N, C-alpha and C positions, 0 to 999 in steps of 0.2 A: 451472144444470143440477142435477138432482136424482139422488141415488144410485139405481142400478138395482135392481129386485127380483129376487132370484135364488132358484131352487129348491134347498133344502138337500140336501146329500149325506146318505146313509143308510149305516150300518154295522150289520151283523147279527152278533150274538155267540151263543155256545151255552153251555149249562150243562155242567159237568164235576163229577165227584165230588172231594171234598176230598183223597181219597187219591192222586189223579192230578195234583194241582196242580203246576205247574212250580216248580222250585227257583230261588229269587230269587238269582242270581249275576251277572246282567247279560248272560249269554250265552243266546241264543235256540236252544239245542240240544235242549231237551226235546221229545220226540215229540208231546206233547199240543198243542203250538202248531199242528200241521198240521190240527187240526179246524176252523179258521177261516181265511178268506182275509185277504190283506193289505188294509188301507186304504192308498191310495197317490194318485198324481197330485196332489201339493201344488201350490199356486199362490202366487206371490209376493205379499206384502202390502206390504212396504216394501223399498227405496225406489220400485221400478217396479211398481206394482200391476197384477195380472191379466196377468203374463207368467211364463214358465217360470223356476223358481229355478235358481241355480247348481248346487245339488246336490239330489237327490231324497230323500225321507223315507217310511218305511213304518211301520205299526203293526198290531198284533193285540190283541184283547180277548177274554178268557174270564171266566167267573164260576162260583162255587159259591153255596151258601146263606149263606156267611159273608163272602166276599171277591170283589173285582174284580181280575183279573190283566191287566196291560197290558204288552205287548212293543213296544219301540220300536227302529227301525233307522234311523240317520242315515248314508246312503250319502255317501262322501267319496272323491273321486279323489286327494286328497292328505292321507291320514290323519296324516302327520308334522306337518301344520300345524294340527292340532286343539288348541285351547287348553283345558287342563284344570286351571284354577287351583283350589286348595282354598280354602274359606271356611267359615264357620259357616253354620248353617241360615238359609235365605233370603238367601244372599249373592249368588246369581245371577251369579257370575263365569265368563266364558268361554263355550264352546259349550254349549247347553242346549236341552232340549225340554220343552214345556208340554202338559199334558193338562187341558182344560176340561171339567167335568161339570156340566151344569145339571140336576140330579136333580129339582128342583122343576118343571122345564120351564115356567118362567114368563117366560123370555126376557129377564130382567134380573138374575137372581141365580145365582151359580155358585160351585163349588169349583174352585180351580186347583192342580194338582200339578205341580211342576217338578223335573227332575233334570238336573244338569250332567254334562259328560263326566268330571269327577272324582268323580261319585257324590254330590254334595252335594244334599240335599233342600231343596225350597222348597215352601211351601203358603200360599195366600192365599184369603181370602173376598171375593168380588166382589159388589157391589150396585150399584144405579143403572145397569144395563147397562154396567158397566165403568168409570164415572166415579169410583167409590169402591172402593178396594182396601184391605183390612185384612190386613197380613202378620203380625199378632200371633196369628192363628189357628194352633194347633199340634197337628193331629190326630196319632194314632198310626198310622203306616203304614211300610212298608219299601220301599227301592229300592236297586239296585246298578247300576253302569255299568262298561263295559269298552271300551277302545280295541282294535279288531280291524282286520284287513286291508282290509275293505270300508269302514271308517269308525269308527263307534262305536255301541254298542248298550246298551240299558238295559232293566230289568224293574222293574215296580211291583206291589206287593201292597197294596191298599187295602181295609181292613175296611169292610164295608157299614155298620157301626155308626158310622162317622165321617161318613156322608153322611145327608141328610134327603130322604125321598120318601114318596109316598103308598102306598096299598095296592091298586092295580088288579091284576088277574090278569096283565096284560102291561105292563110299564113302557115309557115312551117318554121318554128323557132327551135333553137337549141335549148335543152332543158336538163339540169341536173339538180338534185336535192342531196345535201350532205349533212351528216350529223356528227358533232364532236361530243363524245361521252367523256366528260371531263375527268371523272374519278379514275378511268382506265386509260386516259390519254389516247383514246381510240377514235379513228376517223372511219366512217362508213358512208356509202354513197348509193343512190338509186341506180345509176348507171356506172358500171365498173370503170375505174381509172387504173389500167394495168401499170405494174412497175415498169419503169423505162419508158413511159409515154413521153412524146415530144412536148406535151403540154396538157392542160386539163380542160380547156374550152373545147378543143377538138375531140374530146372524149365524151362530150355530153350526149344524152339521148335527145329525143325530139318531142316537142309539144305540138299536137295537131288538134284540129277541130275549130280553130278561130277563123270565123268566116265573116266577110263583108263588113269589117270594122272601118269606120270612117277615119280619114286622117286627122290626127290630133295636133292642131296648130297651137302651140303654146304661147301665151303672153303673160309675163310676170313682170311687175313693176315693184321695186323695193326701195322706196326713199329711206333715208336715214338722217338723224340729227344727233349731234355730239356736243356736249359741253365739257370743257377741260379747264382744270385749275392746276397750276404748277408752283410749287414753292421751293426755295433753295437758299443757300447762304448768300446774303447780300455782299456786294463788292463795293467798298467805299469809293465814291467818286465815279462809279461806272453807271451811266444812265440806263444801260441795257440789262443790268443785273442788280435790280433793286429788291430782289428777294421774292417777288410774286408776279406771275403772268396768268392771263386767262383768255379763253377764246371760245367762241360758239361756231360750229361749222354745220354744214348740211350738204347732202349729195344724193345721188340717185344710181341705183343699179337696175338693170332691166335685162329680161331674157325674152327674146321673141322667136318663136318657131316660124321660120321663113317657109319651110316645108316640114313634112313629118319627120324628116331625118336630118335637117340642117337647122342650126340654131344661131341666132345673133345675140351675143352678150355685150352690154354697154355699161360703162361706168362713167359718171361725171363727178369730178372732184372727190375721188375716193378717200376714205379715211381708214387707217390701219392701226389705230390707237390700241386695240386689244391684242395686237401681235406680240408674242413673247420675244424678249431681247435676245440678240445674238450672243452665243457663248464667248467669253473672253479668250484671247489667244495672243501669243507673242511669236512673230515670224523672224527668226534670226537669219534665215536664208535670203531675205529680201523679196520673196515672192508674195503675191496677193493671197490672202486667206480666203478660202472658199466657204461661204455660208449659205445654207440652203434657203430657197424661197419659202416664205411663211405667209405671205399676203394672199388672202382668199381669192381675189380676182385672178391673180396670175397662177395660183396653185391649181384651181379647178381646170380640168382638162388639159394639164400641162403636157400630158403624154402625146397629145396630138402634134405638139410643136417640137418634140424631142428629135434631135439629129446629132447623136454622138458619133463622131466619125473616126476617132483614133484612140479609143479606150479611155479609161479614167473619166475625168469630168469635161474633157474637151468637147465643146458643143457649139453649133452654129447660133443657138439661141439661149441666153442666160437672162431670165427676165428681171433679175436684180439690177441690171444696167438701167432700166427705166425707173426713174425717181431716185437715182444715185445721189450721193452727196456732191454739191458743187465742186468742180475740179480746179477752178482757177483762184489762186491767192494773190490778190492785187498787193502792191507794196504798201506798208502801213508804218507810220512813225511809231517808235517805241512807246511814246506817251499817249497815243491815240487809243480810243476804245472802239471795238468793232461788234456789230450784230450780224452774225453770219448764219444763214439758214442751215439746218442739219441735213435736210434732204430737198431735192428738186421737186417742185409742185407738179403732180400729174394732173393736167387740165381735164383729160378724158381719155378713154380707151375703149376699143371695140374688138370683139372676137367673133368671127364667123367660122363655125366649125360643125363637123358631123361626118357621117358616112352614108353614101347613097346606096340604093338597092343594087346598083350595078357595080359595087365594089370600089367606089372612089372615096378615099379619106381626104377631107379638105379642111385646111385651117388657115384663117387669115387673121392677122392681129394688127391693129393700127393704134398708136398712142402718140400723144403730144404732151411735152413738158414745157413749163413756163420758163421764161428768162428770169434768172435770179441775180440779185444784187447783195453785196456786202455794204452795210451803212457804216460809215467811218465817222466817228466824232472826235475831232482834234481840237480840244480846248474850246468847245462850244461851236465850232464850225463843222457843220454836218454835210457830207457828200456821199454819193453812192457810186460804187465801182462794180462793174459786171463781174459775176463769178461763174455764170453758166448761161450759154445762149438758149434761146428757144430752139427745141430740138424735136424732130419727127422721127418716129420708129415705125418700121413696117416689117412684118414677117408673113411669109406665105409658105404653106406646106401642102403638098399633094401626094398621094400614094394610090396605086391601082392594084387591086387583087386580080390575079389572072390564073390560068391553068388549074381550074378547079381549086382555087385558093392555095395553091402550092408555090406560086411565084408572085413576087411583089416588086413593083418598079415605082420609084418615087422621086421627088425633087423638092428642093427648098430654096427660097431666095429671101435675103434680108437686106434692109436699107436703113442707114442712119444718116440724116441730114440735119446739120446745124447751121443756124443763121449766125455764123461767127462775125465778129467785128475785130478791130484792131486790139481791143482789150482782151479778146478771147482767142486770138490767132494761134495761141500754142496748142489749141485743140484741133483735131482733125475735122475738116469741114464736112466731109462725106465718107461713108464707109459702106461697101457693098460686099455681100458674100452669097455664094450659091453652091448647091451641091446636087448630085444624082446619086441615088442609092438603089441597090438591086439585091434581092435575096430569092433563092430558089431552094425548095425542099423536095426530097424524094424518099421513096421507100417508106411510105406511111409517116412522112415528116421526121424520120429518124435522122436523116443526114441533110446537111445544108451547105450552101456556099453563098457568101455575101461579099459585096464590095461597094465601095462608095468613092466619090471623088469631089473635092471641094475646091472652090476658087474664091479668093478675096481680093479686094482692091480698096485702098484707102487714098484719100486725096486731101490736100491741105496746103497751108503755107509752107515754105522751106523750113521755118522754124518748127512747125508741128511735125513734119516728116523726118526732120533730123532728130527730134526727141523720140520719135517711134523707132528709128534705127538704133538709138543708143539705150532704149530702156531694156530691163532685165529679160524680157521675153525674146529679144533679138540679139542685142549686143554686137552690132556690126563693128563696133569700136574695139573689139578684142585685138590685143597687140600681136598675137601670134597667128591670126586667121588670115589665110590668103584668099579664101573664096568669098568673103564679104568685106566691104569697107564702107565708111560713112561718106555719103555724097551730100554735102550741105545744100546743094542746089536742087535736089529732087523735090517734086511736089506730089509724087504718088508712089505707092508700092503695090505690087501684084504678086501674090503667092498662091501656092497649091498645097493640098493635103489629101490624104486618102487612106483607104483601108482595103485589104484583101484577106479574107478568112474563109476557112473550110472546117467543118466540124461534124460531130455526131452528138446528138442530144437524146436520142430515143433508145439507147442501149439499156438493157436491163441492169448490167453491172458496169460496163466500161464506156466511157465517153471521152471525147477529146475535142480540142480546137487547136488550129495552128494558122499562122499567117504573118502579115507584116503591115505596118502603117508608117506614114511619114508626115512631116509638116516641114515644108520648105522654109529657108531663112526669112523669106519676105511675107510669109502668111501672118495676117493680123485679123483677129476676130473680136477683140476685147471692147469694141464699141457697143455691140449688142450680144456677143457671144462670150465664150470663155475659153481661153487658150493660155495655158501656163507657160509652155515653152515651144518655140519654133526651132528650126534647124535640127531636126532629129529624124532618123530612120530607125524603126523599131521592129525587131523580129521576135516572135513569141511562140511558145508551145505549152499546152496545158492538157494534162491527162488525169482523169479521175476514175475512181472505182467506188461503187456503192453496193452494199449488201442488199439483196432482194427480200430477205426474210430475217427475222430474229435468229441469232445464232449464239449458242453458249450463254454468256452473261450479258450479251449486247442485244438491244432492240434494233440498233442500226449502226452501221460504220461507214464512214466516208474517208477515203484516202485520196490525196491529190498531190501531183507533182507539177510544178511550173518552172519554166526556164525562159529567159529573155536576154537579148543582146541589143545595145543601142550604139549607133554611131552618129556623128554629125555629117553634114553634107560635104565636108572636106575629106571624109573618110576616117577621121580620128575616132578611136574607140572611147566610148563614154562609160558603158557599164556592161558587165555580164553578171547574171544573178541566177541562182538555183534555189527553189523553194520546195519544201516538203510540208504538207499540212495533213493533219488527221483530226477527225471529229468523231467522237465515240459516244453513243447513246446507250445507257445501261437499262436493264430491265426494271430498276427501281426509279427510273425517269431522271436520274442524275445524268449530267453530260460533261464531257471533257474535251478540250481543244488543245492540241499540241502543234507547234510549228518550229521549223529549223530552216534557216536561210544562210547561204554561203555567197559572198560577193568577192570573187577573186580579183576583179579589176574594177576600180571606181575612179572615174575621172569627172570633173565638172568644168563645163565652160563658163559657168555663171559665178563660181564661188568668189572670184576676185573682181567681180563687177566691172568687166571690161578688160581685166588683166589677162595673162595667159592662162591656158587650160591647167587646172590644178589637179594633182593627184592625191587621193586619200589612201591610206594603207588598207590592206585587206580586212574585211569585216565578217563576223559571224553573228547571227541574230537568232534569237530563240524566244518562245513564249509558251506559257501554260495557263489555261484558264479552267476553272471548275465551276459548274452550275449545279445547285441543288434542284430538287423537284420543284418547278415553278408553279405546280397545282396547290402547293401547301400554303396555308395562311402566312407562313414565314418562309421566305426563300432567299438564297444569296448567290452571288457570282463573285469569285475571288480569282485574281490572276496576277501575273507578273510578266513583264517584257524586259529582256536584257540584250544588249548589243555590246560587242567589244571589238575594236579594231586593233590590228597588230601594232607593235611598237607604242602601244598606249596612245595612239593618235587621238582617239575619241572614244566615248562610251555612252551608253544610254541605259538607264535603269528606271522603270515605271511600275508602280503598284496601283492596282485598281480593285475596288471593292464596291459591289452593289448589294444593298440590303432592301428587301421589300417585305412589308408587313401589312396584312389585311385584318385588323382586329375585329371588325364587324363587316357585314356584307356591304355596307354603305361607305366605308372609309378605307382608303389605301394610302399608305405612307411609304416613301422610299427615299433613300439617301445614297449617293454615289461619290465618295471621296477618292481622290487621285493624288498620288505624289510622284514626281519625276525628278531626275537629276541628269544633266547633260554636260559632263566635263568635256572640253575639247582643247587640245594644245594649239590648234591652228584655226581659230575662229577669226573670220575676216572682221576687221576694225574700220579701216579707212584707206585712202590712197593720197599721197602728197607729191608735189613736184620737188625734184632734187637733181641738181646738175643735168638739166635738160632731159630728165627721164622721170619715171614714176617709181616711188616706193610703195609697194603693196604691203600694208602693215597688218600683222596678225597678232593675236594674243591668246594666252591660255585663259579660258573662261570656266568658272564654276557657276553653272546655271541651275537653279532649283525652282521648281513650280509646285504649289499646293492649291488644290481647287476641290470643290465639292458642289454637287448638284442635289437640291432637295425638293421633293415634290409631295404635295398632300392633295388628294382628290376626295371630296365628300359629295356624295350623290344623294340629294334629298328625294328625287325621283328621276326617271330617265330624261326629263326635260328641264330640270333645275339642279345645277351643280355649282360647287364652289371649288376652285382650283388655286393652289399656291405653288409658286415656283421661286426658288432662290439659288443663286450661285455666287459664292465668295471665290475670288481668284487672286492669288499672290504669286508673282514671279520675280526672282532676284538674279542678277548676273554681276559677278565681280571678275574683273580682268587683272592679269599680272603676266610677267614674263613676255613682254612685248618683242616682236621680231619682224624682219621683212623678208620678202620672198627673193630667193636667189636663183633656184633652179626648180621650177614648179612641178616638173614631172620626174624628178630624180627617184631612183628605186628606194633609197633609204630616207626616212622621214627627216633625220637631222641634216641631210644634204639639200633639202628643199628650202631652207631658210637660214638667215643669220640672226642670232639672238643678240639684242643689245645687252651690253654689260651695265652694271649699276652706275658707272660714271658717265654713261651716254644719255641717260634718260632721267628726268626728274619731274615730279608732279608739283606744280605751282598754281594756286588759285584755280583748282580743278581743270588745269590744262597741262598735258605732258609736253615738256620741253626736250627736244632731241638734238644732241651734238653728235651728228652722224660720223663726222671725220675725226672726232676726238681732238679738236684744236682748241677747245675751251669755249667756243661760241656756238650759240643755238642755230641750227641749220633749218629746222622746221618744228612745228608743234601740231598737236591734235587734241581734241577734247577728250576728257575722261569718259570712256564708253560705259562705265558702270551704270546699272539701272536697278531700280526696285519699284515695281509697278503693282498697284493694288486696285482691284475693281470689285464692286458688289452690284448685282442686279437682281430685282425681284419683281414679281407680278402676283397680285391677288385678283382673281376674276370670279365674279358671280355671273353665271350665264343662265338666262331663263328663256326658253322657247315657249312663250305664253300661248301661241297658236301656231300650227304647223308652218314653218318657214319665216315666222316673225320672232325676233329676239330682242332681249334687253340685256345689256352688259353694264355691270358696275366694276370698274377697274381702279386698282391702286398700284402704281409702279413706283419703285424706289430704287435709287442707284447712287453710288459714289465712285469716283475715280481719283487716285492720288499717287504722286510719286514721293516715296519716303526714303529715308536714309538706308544705305546698304548695310550699314552696321547693325541694323536690327534683323533678328532672325525672323523666319516665316510666321511663327505664331505671334511674336511681338508685332509683326507688321500687320496682322489681322486686327490687333487692338488699335494701333496707331492709324492705319489706313482706312479702317472701316468703322469701328466702334466709336473712335474719337472724332469722326468727321460728321459734320451736318449733312445729311443726305438730301438729294433732290427728290422731291415727291410729286407725282402727277396723279391727280384724281380725275377720273373720266366717267361720264355717263353717256351711253350710246344706245339708241333705240332705232330698231328697224321695223317696218311693217310690209309684208309682202301682199300685194294685190294680185290675184289671179283672174285674168279677164278671158 
């Protein structure tokens, strides 16, 4: 079955003079509202689509030359049951109404304004027809809500300067109004969104009657100042760690409307002190840990610069590269003290972005980061060594809507240029990447085909390019690879990647996608993008089934089957995997997720860090999660993940628990503890030279990790909130039964390695001494790989938006990091590594003021 084509509803507004504008108090009692009719006759969207909703909703819209005014009325026969929980902006707690405005009228991009029954604002930027939602967008607008005898009502005042639109004499905008009836977990909308729609922006109705509005050229300037005090445990004799540091900083953000639909964002000397710390993690596989972007300047409108070309997180642009930690570690004597910056200073950045009336989406980003030094104090003699060169980053993105907005053609280009010197010659001097992407939809956007192609080139000294060839993303130094080899004289690398995919997204019940992607061995994006692994060809198939209506005890059911196979460019089989997923929603609003995965073939080119391709035994993976009704004041999510390989090669067991409690409407408390264990008989340890060859040494690891995330949100009013976040993290790994690789791809596990006997290996002074040939003499040694790592991060933030767009932050950040004895258990490690440590404390005051000119 295919989604039905429906004729969109139309709402006609009228212009008023600004002097007669309604007072924004949440009560629809201003006489000016009588100038327009109600928009009504809402239809249910979920769970029982195309039926009458439990409660009806109405709206009215007026405008003047500067603002859009929206009146909302949520009728309710039981107003005493309305849920009006307080939260900070974008909290979306309780009963709420959403207004979608597609002012481009491109049927795929929209602005979403939300108000809850408690008067909390929410605002989101929607792209890709609803599949990509950016809640970091924070326009300046006003709303109020009131619970009344008929239900609850709200008013919105949205400056036209916060929207983007063309300049025809009469505007035609996409419009939809939706309501979430919280107690029934029911969604209804003014314009029907049929089951199986390809998206929900394209299903909006139309707002008509806006005539002769003048272009709204926006100019906003937001200076900030920040004062910071840091305290920590002093280190005797270290001049850089005397127990206390302080600084005062200032900068500027600006937003300039170049045209009515294109905006220039600027930042000078940005500060991100109020950003939450990254979650702790241990990477035993050697790959970079991906952490999401949280810095406001880069988060806002990030969707415009998105270019995911091969699934997962592979992207031509990863903004966390800008301002990254300095990458060069100059040689330092053991007795010297160093002062090393944690991050590279961002001198300034600019973004030019928007979408024109002709369907052109444009994004340009330019940023510069400073040269950074490590200060080295060697017995009173102070010198500086370069740790990061001055660097310029550029990103350009363009996309064109064609064929009645059913076809899209775009491109992207990135450039990273470093002013490298002899001290930083290990870094690549220049890195360029580009791509072309295409997507076509047909049959009411039910079906699609998309493809993209990317090209990269990196340049640098022979030292830098050799390091690139040998890093874990590429591993040209693999001993068994005939299609790649390290060339120490190369000064550049050029690689390609891409995707071809066809699918259906508009089926009422059945949808699918299938295709393939690749990343050539030479592809390198990690100067300004993100690429986990090159040298891969990836085939995939994904089939899903969704119920269209509640059935039996279920509100909704989703079943999904996925399959993929990967090879390297030499044709070696890497992995085959089959996944079955099921998500069940019950009539009582509980949910359950179940998954089963079978991996009949698992090889890794990277497991031995340049050694031969390694085979793991067959693996079966399963999970089960249960969510209680999240509308309740107390709700929970509990689940377990378990994986087991044949021959007891490795296993994985993880327990997760999320508890959420809303004792009063202004306070929300949540805690999410996790425990996992990862035993593995063939965990990579190191490699050593022996008899003109390499020994790839493995060990049996017992790895256990315990962590928890705790959050407390107290909302005094929608513009004044207190938030607390804390995460203790403890991970311990103990090794035994060391061995070395003999036949990396043998069928049987025990044929893949030789295990040292007790007389061949001995631990002396935290170093393993190995007598490989059993002649009584040590042939090589390696460090004890045992670890026990403890970390604690917390943030307490008071945020006050004292006038629209201007904020005051009071922040207290606290953290500890420690390595403790592996003899201690996880709970004991919490005491030793966190409670017994003197934490680092950062106290910060940040004030911003937004001038609108």
